[in-house]
N, C-alpha and C positions, 0 to 999 in steps of 0.2 A: 711750454716754458723752456728756456735754455738751461740745460743742466751741466753741459761741458762743451768745450771747444778745443780744437787743436789747430794750430797755425803751422803750415809747412811751406817751403819754397816749391817752385814748380818748374825748374829747368829740366828738360828731357835728359840732361846729363845725369840725373839721379838714377836713371835706368842703366844698369851696367852695360847692357848690350849696346846702348847708344854711346856711352862714354868710352867703351873699348879699353884701350891701354891706360886711360886716365881714370878709370873707375875707382881705384883705391883712394884717390884724392877726396872723394865725397863720402867715404865710408862713415865718418863721424856724423855727417848730416843724415845719412840713411838710418843710422842707429837711433838718432834723436827722433826722427819721424816715427820709427817703430815704437819707441817709448811713448810718444804723443798719442798714437792710436790706441795704445794700451790704456791710457787715461780715459779715452772715449768709451772703450768697451767696459771699463770698470764703473762707469756712470749708469750703465744699464738703460740706454735710451730706447724710446719707442720708435724713433726715426732718426736717421742720419742724413743730413743735408750737406752736400759737397758743393762749395762755392769756389769758382775760379775765374780768372781773367779770360775774356773771349775777344775775338777780333772784331766782331760786329758790335754796333752800339746797342743800347738797351739791354734786355735780358733774354736769355735763351734757355728753354726748358729741356732737360735731358732725363727721361724716365729711367727707372731701374732697368738694367739690361742693355742700355745704349752702348754702342761699340766705338772703339777708337783704335788707332794704330800709330806706330812710329815709322811707318814706311817713308814718310816725308823726310825722315832723318837718316835714311839709308839702312834701316833695320827692318827685317821681316818679322815684326812682332805685333800681335793684336792683343787688345785688352777689352774687358767688358766691365761696365759700372754695376757691380753687384750681380744679382741673379736675373732670372727671366723677367721680361716685361709683364707687369700686372695688367691683364686685359681689362679690368674694370676701372682703371685709371686712378686707383687710390694712392699710388705712390708718386703721382705727378704734381708738381707745383702748378698753380693757376697762372694763366698768362696775364700780361699787363697791357695787351693791345699793341705791343711793339713787335710781335712776331707771330708766326703761325705755329701753334703748339703741335699740331699733327705733323708739320714739316720738321719740327725740332726732333720728334721721335725718330725720324729717319736719318737725320744728319749725323755725321761723325762727331765724336767728342772733340772739343778744342784741346790743344796740347796740354793745357793746365789740368783739365779733368781726366785726360788720358794718364797723366802722371799720377793723379790721385787714385785712379782705378788700379794702376800698377801697384801702388803702395798698399791699397786695401787687399788686393789679391795676394800680395806677398805676405801680409799679416794674417791671411785667412779669415777676413772679416765675415762673420755670420751672426752678428749680434743684433742687427736691426735692419729693416728695409732702408734702401738708399734712394735719394733723389739727387739730381745734379742741376746746378744752375750756373750758366755762364754769364758773367757780368761784363759788359763793355766798359772799357776804361773811361770814356767820357761821361758815364752816368753820374748825374749830379749828386752831391753829398746827401741832400735831403731825401732823394729817391732811394739811395743806398740804405739810409737809416730806416725808411719805411719798409723797404724790402726785408730788412732784418727783423723788424717788428712782426711782419706778416709770417715769416718763417717760424719765429718763436711761438706763435699762437697756433701752429698747425697740429700740435700733439702735446700731451701732458709732459712728456720728457723728450726734448729735442736735443740732439748733439750736432755740432757743426764741425766740418773739416774745411778749413779756409786756406786756399792755395794762393800764393802770390809772392813775388820777389820785391825787395827794396830797390834802391837806386842801381842803375847800371853804369855808373860814372865814377867808380872808386879809384881807377888806375888809368894810366895812359893807354893800356891795351884793352880797357873795358869797351863793351859795345857802344857806349855813349861818350867815350873818351873821358878824360879827367875833369871833374868839376869839383871845386873846393867846397861846394855846398853839400856834396853827397855824404861825406862822413858824418857831419852833424845831423843831417836828416835821418840817416840810418840809425844813428845812436838813439835818437828820440823815438823812432819807430820801435826799436828793440826794447827800449825802456817801457814804452806804453804797452806793448804786447806782453812783456814779462810781468808787468804790474797789473794787468787787466784794467788799464786806465781808459775807460769808455770816453770820458770827456776829451782826452788828448787825441784819441783816434777820430772823434767827430771833428776836431779842430785842425786836422791835417790840411796843409796848404795844397789845394788841388792843382794849381798852376805850377807850383814848385815840383810836386810829385810827377807831373807830366813832363816837365823839362828834364828831370833826372831819370826819366824812363822807369819809374817805379810801378810795376804792373799790379802790385797788391793793394794800392790805395783804395779803390772802390770796394774790394772784397773785405778789407779791414773795417771799412765803415759799415758794411752790411753786418759784420760781427758786432760792431758797437751798437747798432740798432737792436739786434737780437738779444744783447746782454743787458739792456736797460731793465733795472729793477731785479736782476737775477742775483746780485751780490756774490759774484764769483771771484775767487782769488787766482792770480796768475803765477806762472813759473816759466822762466826763460831757460830752454834746454840747449840752444845752439845759436851762435851768431858769428858769421864770418863772411868774407868776400873773396873766395879763392880765385875767381876769374874776373875780379873787378865788379861783381854784382853782389849786392847784399842779400844773404840768405839768413832767414830767421826761423827757428822752431820754438814754439811756445805752447803752453797748455793753460786752459782756464777750467777751473772746477770748484 
């Protein structure tokens, strides 16, 4: 059963070494992420599942101990998702037939999960075993919802760390250029995440999210599925678009 969730953005710029001289601009976001992880720890979960956008379609499994790096962003920095890999497989999510789980164990973490791993290392997470799940942006809403239901049923007390960004079209210099639909979309996302509004997350417009380059849509719908019947309350800790990309930090508990 889901007992707590934290929603965080996943730009590599959250890592100060990547942001370099611009690092202070995201200090408020980093502080909010730290506070959100504190809510997860306080819930005393049996298991933490980290869900983040992935480049490939479907779902990719990343066992505890999976490694990632920021070398692709010009920084010689490696991270690891939690502790060592559990050899008996108890910390791994089951596959859905869309990928090779053995191969997933050897692959490098996608950028979103590498950022999550960095956040967890920074916070000194040692409160529960960790599993990683990369979710491809095209994953259909109903499959996202079912994935969340499956995750929530994997332990008596499950916590979720959900990575993902809102629109990338808030300003002229944003990665997706300016789109007038972006601000209203992000405002509704922030409202829904801050209010733990499961129905609103389920109803997110998939095509609009794709057009606005919102990487978090599928992951937020996984959260919606996991939270069904959990009766959690939400709190919005941070919402801004410092680079024309919507970043939201929220907690559910």
